[in-house]
Biotite code that builds the C-alpha atoms (Angstrom):
import biotite.structure as struc

atoms = struc.array([
    struc.Atom([58.929, 69.611, -105.515], chain_id="A", res_id=1, res_name="MET", atom_name="CA", element="C"),
    struc.Atom([55.400, 70.753, -106.354], chain_id="A", res_id=2, res_name="ALA", atom_name="CA", element="C"),
    struc.Atom([53.118, 69.040, -108.820], chain_id="A", res_id=3, res_name="THR", atom_name="CA", element="C"),
    struc.Atom([51.580, 71.460, -111.283], chain_id="A", res_id=4, res_name="ILE", atom_name="CA", element="C"),
    struc.Atom([48.618, 70.182, -113.298], chain_id="A", res_id=5, res_name="VAL", atom_name="CA", element="C"),
    struc.Atom([48.157, 72.034, -116.582], chain_id="A", res_id=6, res_name="ILE", atom_name="CA", element="C"),
    struc.Atom([44.809, 72.125, -118.381], chain_id="A", res_id=7, res_name="ASP", atom_name="CA", element="C"),
    struc.Atom([44.958, 69.682, -121.307], chain_id="A", res_id=8, res_name="ASN", atom_name="CA", element="C"),
    struc.Atom([43.797, 72.459, -123.617], chain_id="A", res_id=9, res_name="ASN", atom_name="CA", element="C"),
    struc.Atom([46.643, 74.760, -122.579], chain_id="A", res_id=10, res_name="CYS", atom_name="CA", element="C"),
    struc.Atom([48.345, 75.842, -125.796], chain_id="A", res_id=11, res_name="SER", atom_name="CA", element="C"),
    struc.Atom([51.513, 77.050, -124.028], chain_id="A", res_id=12, res_name="GLN", atom_name="CA", element="C"),
    struc.Atom([51.752, 74.202, -121.526], chain_id="A", res_id=13, res_name="ALA", atom_name="CA", element="C"),
    struc.Atom([55.472, 73.412, -121.568], chain_id="A", res_id=14, res_name="GLN", atom_name="CA", element="C"),
    struc.Atom([56.703, 77.019, -121.539], chain_id="A", res_id=15, res_name="ASN", atom_name="CA", element="C"),
    struc.Atom([54.238, 77.928, -118.827], chain_id="A", res_id=16, res_name="LEU", atom_name="CA", element="C"),
    struc.Atom([55.076, 74.876, -116.773], chain_id="A", res_id=17, res_name="LEU", atom_name="CA", element="C"),
    struc.Atom([58.749, 75.803, -116.929], chain_id="A", res_id=18, res_name="ASN", atom_name="CA", element="C"),
    struc.Atom([57.953, 79.364, -115.844], chain_id="A", res_id=19, res_name="TYR", atom_name="CA", element="C"),
    struc.Atom([55.542, 78.337, -113.082], chain_id="A", res_id=20, res_name="ILE", atom_name="CA", element="C"),
    struc.Atom([58.131, 76.014, -111.598], chain_id="A", res_id=21, res_name="ASN", atom_name="CA", element="C"),
    struc.Atom([60.419, 79.028, -111.146], chain_id="A", res_id=22, res_name="THR", atom_name="CA", element="C"),
    struc.Atom([57.800, 80.992, -109.167], chain_id="A", res_id=23, res_name="LEU", atom_name="CA", element="C"),
    struc.Atom([58.305, 81.084, -105.405], chain_id="A", res_id=24, res_name="PRO", atom_name="CA", element="C"),
    struc.Atom([54.865, 79.670, -104.670], chain_id="A", res_id=25, res_name="PHE", atom_name="CA", element="C"),
    struc.Atom([55.260, 76.649, -106.972], chain_id="A", res_id=26, res_name="ALA", atom_name="CA", element="C"),
    struc.Atom([57.286, 74.877, -104.299], chain_id="A", res_id=27, res_name="LYS", atom_name="CA", element="C"),
    struc.Atom([54.745, 75.672, -101.574], chain_id="A", res_id=28, res_name="GLU", atom_name="CA", element="C"),
    struc.Atom([51.688, 74.213, -103.301], chain_id="A", res_id=29, res_name="VAL", atom_name="CA", element="C"),
    struc.Atom([51.298, 70.430, -103.450], chain_id="A", res_id=30, res_name="ASP", atom_name="CA", element="C"),
    struc.Atom([48.956, 70.482, -106.429], chain_id="A", res_id=31, res_name="GLU", atom_name="CA", element="C"),
    struc.Atom([47.596, 73.356, -108.430], chain_id="A", res_id=32, res_name="THR", atom_name="CA", element="C"),
    struc.Atom([45.218, 73.377, -111.358], chain_id="A", res_id=33, res_name="PHE", atom_name="CA", element="C"),
    struc.Atom([46.344, 76.059, -113.764], chain_id="A", res_id=34, res_name="VAL", atom_name="CA", element="C"),
    struc.Atom([44.288, 76.901, -116.853], chain_id="A", res_id=35, res_name="SER", atom_name="CA", element="C"),
    struc.Atom([44.981, 79.235, -119.749], chain_id="A", res_id=36, res_name="ASP", atom_name="CA", element="C"),
    struc.Atom([42.523, 81.717, -118.257], chain_id="A", res_id=37, res_name="GLU", atom_name="CA", element="C"),
    struc.Atom([44.184, 81.633, -114.804], chain_id="A", res_id=38, res_name="TRP", atom_name="CA", element="C"),
    struc.Atom([47.611, 82.145, -116.357], chain_id="A", res_id=39, res_name="LEU", atom_name="CA", element="C"),
    struc.Atom([46.401, 84.927, -118.649], chain_id="A", res_id=40, res_name="ASP", atom_name="CA", element="C"),
    struc.Atom([44.938, 86.780, -115.678], chain_id="A", res_id=41, res_name="GLU", atom_name="CA", element="C"),
    struc.Atom([47.998, 86.128, -113.494], chain_id="A", res_id=42, res_name="PHE", atom_name="CA", element="C"),
    struc.Atom([50.318, 87.580, -116.147], chain_id="A", res_id=43, res_name="PHE", atom_name="CA", element="C"),
    struc.Atom([48.102, 90.657, -116.547], chain_id="A", res_id=44, res_name="LYS", atom_name="CA", element="C"),
    struc.Atom([49.171, 91.651, -113.047], chain_id="A", res_id=45, res_name="ILE", atom_name="CA", element="C"),
    struc.Atom([52.356, 93.723, -113.378], chain_id="A", res_id=46, res_name="PRO", atom_name="CA", element="C"),
    struc.Atom([55.321, 91.679, -112.132], chain_id="A", res_id=47, res_name="ALA", atom_name="CA", element="C"),
    struc.Atom([56.109, 94.130, -109.340], chain_id="A", res_id=48, res_name="GLU", atom_name="CA", element="C"),
    struc.Atom([52.624, 93.580, -107.859], chain_id="A", res_id=49, res_name="PHE", atom_name="CA", element="C"),
    struc.Atom([52.418, 89.783, -108.214], chain_id="A", res_id=50, res_name="ARG", atom_name="CA", element="C"),
    struc.Atom([52.485, 87.623, -105.126], chain_id="A", res_id=51, res_name="CYS", atom_name="CA", element="C"),
    struc.Atom([51.565, 84.104, -104.084], chain_id="A", res_id=52, res_name="ASN", atom_name="CA", element="C"),
    struc.Atom([47.759, 83.867, -103.947], chain_id="A", res_id=53, res_name="PRO", atom_name="CA", element="C"),
    struc.Atom([47.972, 80.422, -102.319], chain_id="A", res_id=54, res_name="PHE", atom_name="CA", element="C"),
    struc.Atom([49.360, 81.933, -99.113], chain_id="A", res_id=55, res_name="GLU", atom_name="CA", element="C"),
    struc.Atom([45.944, 83.511, -98.541], chain_id="A", res_id=56, res_name="ILE", atom_name="CA", element="C"),
    struc.Atom([43.484, 81.588, -100.699], chain_id="A", res_id=57, res_name="SER", atom_name="CA", element="C"),
    struc.Atom([43.637, 77.776, -100.913], chain_id="A", res_id=58, res_name="PRO", atom_name="CA", element="C"),
    struc.Atom([42.003, 78.013, -104.346], chain_id="A", res_id=59, res_name="SER", atom_name="CA", element="C"),
    struc.Atom([44.637, 80.444, -105.648], chain_id="A", res_id=60, res_name="GLY", atom_name="CA", element="C"),
    struc.Atom([42.041, 83.189, -106.187], chain_id="A", res_id=61, res_name="ASP", atom_name="CA", element="C"),
    struc.Atom([43.805, 85.753, -108.350], chain_id="A", res_id=62, res_name="LEU", atom_name="CA", element="C"),
    struc.Atom([42.371, 88.664, -106.376], chain_id="A", res_id=63, res_name="TYR", atom_name="CA", element="C"),
    struc.Atom([44.966, 87.723, -103.768], chain_id="A", res_id=64, res_name="PHE", atom_name="CA", element="C"),
    struc.Atom([47.797, 87.525, -106.339], chain_id="A", res_id=65, res_name="ALA", atom_name="CA", element="C"),
    struc.Atom([47.887, 91.328, -106.611], chain_id="A", res_id=66, res_name="ASP", atom_name="CA", element="C"),
    struc.Atom([49.676, 93.190, -103.809], chain_id="A", res_id=67, res_name="LYS", atom_name="CA", element="C"),
    struc.Atom([47.566, 96.291, -104.530], chain_id="A", res_id=68, res_name="ARG", atom_name="CA", element="C"),
    struc.Atom([44.423, 94.408, -103.496], chain_id="A", res_id=69, res_name="ASN", atom_name="CA", element="C"),
    struc.Atom([46.108, 93.220, -100.327], chain_id="A", res_id=70, res_name="LEU", atom_name="CA", element="C"),
    struc.Atom([47.126, 96.789, -99.518], chain_id="A", res_id=71, res_name="GLU", atom_name="CA", element="C"),
    struc.Atom([43.502, 97.920, -99.899], chain_id="A", res_id=72, res_name="GLN", atom_name="CA", element="C"),
    struc.Atom([42.377, 95.171, -97.521], chain_id="A", res_id=73, res_name="ILE", atom_name="CA", element="C"),
    struc.Atom([44.925, 96.364, -94.946], chain_id="A", res_id=74, res_name="GLU", atom_name="CA", element="C"),
    struc.Atom([43.747, 99.970, -95.365], chain_id="A", res_id=75, res_name="ILE", atom_name="CA", element="C"),
    struc.Atom([40.136, 98.893, -94.819], chain_id="A", res_id=76, res_name="ALA", atom_name="CA", element="C"),
    struc.Atom([41.090, 96.862, -91.738], chain_id="A", res_id=77, res_name="LYS", atom_name="CA", element="C"),
    struc.Atom([42.903, 99.862, -90.288], chain_id="A", res_id=78, res_name="GLU", atom_name="CA", element="C"),
    struc.Atom([39.879, 102.079, -90.942], chain_id="A", res_id=79, res_name="GLN", atom_name="CA", element="C"),
    struc.Atom([37.698, 99.629, -89.016], chain_id="A", res_id=80, res_name="VAL", atom_name="CA", element="C"),
    struc.Atom([40.222, 99.587, -86.143], chain_id="A", res_id=81, res_name="ARG", atom_name="CA", element="C"),
    struc.Atom([39.987, 103.380, -85.990], chain_id="A", res_id=82, res_name="ARG", atom_name="CA", element="C"),
    struc.Atom([36.186, 103.157, -85.836], chain_id="A", res_id=83, res_name="GLY", atom_name="CA", element="C"),
    struc.Atom([35.695, 104.568, -89.329], chain_id="A", res_id=84, res_name="GLU", atom_name="CA", element="C"),
    struc.Atom([33.702, 101.578, -90.557], chain_id="A", res_id=85, res_name="GLY", atom_name="CA", element="C"),
    struc.Atom([30.148, 100.580, -89.849], chain_id="A", res_id=86, res_name="ARG", atom_name="CA", element="C"),
    struc.Atom([27.992, 97.516, -90.138], chain_id="A", res_id=87, res_name="GLU", atom_name="CA", element="C"),
    struc.Atom([25.418, 97.482, -92.885], chain_id="A", res_id=88, res_name="ILE", atom_name="CA", element="C"),
    struc.Atom([22.237, 95.472, -93.077], chain_id="A", res_id=89, res_name="SER", atom_name="CA", element="C"),
    struc.Atom([21.371, 92.825, -95.632], chain_id="A", res_id=90, res_name="ILE", atom_name="CA", element="C"),
    struc.Atom([18.860, 95.210, -97.192], chain_id="A", res_id=91, res_name="SER", atom_name="CA", element="C"),
    struc.Atom([21.586, 97.865, -97.551], chain_id="A", res_id=92, res_name="GLU", atom_name="CA", element="C"),
    struc.Atom([23.852, 95.307, -99.228], chain_id="A", res_id=93, res_name="ILE", atom_name="CA", element="C"),
    struc.Atom([21.069, 94.294, -101.598], chain_id="A", res_id=94, res_name="GLU", atom_name="CA", element="C"),
    struc.Atom([20.396, 97.921, -102.466], chain_id="A", res_id=95, res_name="LYS", atom_name="CA", element="C"),
    struc.Atom([24.106, 98.657, -102.931], chain_id="A", res_id=96, res_name="LEU", atom_name="CA", element="C"),
    struc.Atom([24.548, 95.757, -105.346], chain_id="A", res_id=97, res_name="PHE", atom_name="CA", element="C"),
    struc.Atom([21.146, 96.076, -107.000], chain_id="A", res_id=98, res_name="GLY", atom_name="CA", element="C"),
    struc.Atom([19.940, 92.678, -105.776], chain_id="A", res_id=99, res_name="LEU", atom_name="CA", element="C"),
])
């Protein structure tokens, strides 16, 4: 059984702990730090798109908890395989992100 550590300031700790322990990934993670903010963001992802972020990101980065993001990564990888991508320089990255 997984150990879930809930932020001491978590106002919904017991209900959330009960719910988290029912999630498929709860049994796969030895220890997870879950805060109110993490949970709020996790539950903003529609249930049909939620997945286990810990399968991809050891930190449980919520970007990887949304299947739509994972689909976009696969699309981008396929584009690169087809030769549709290109390398960009550091200066191009800086310009793109306004750095």
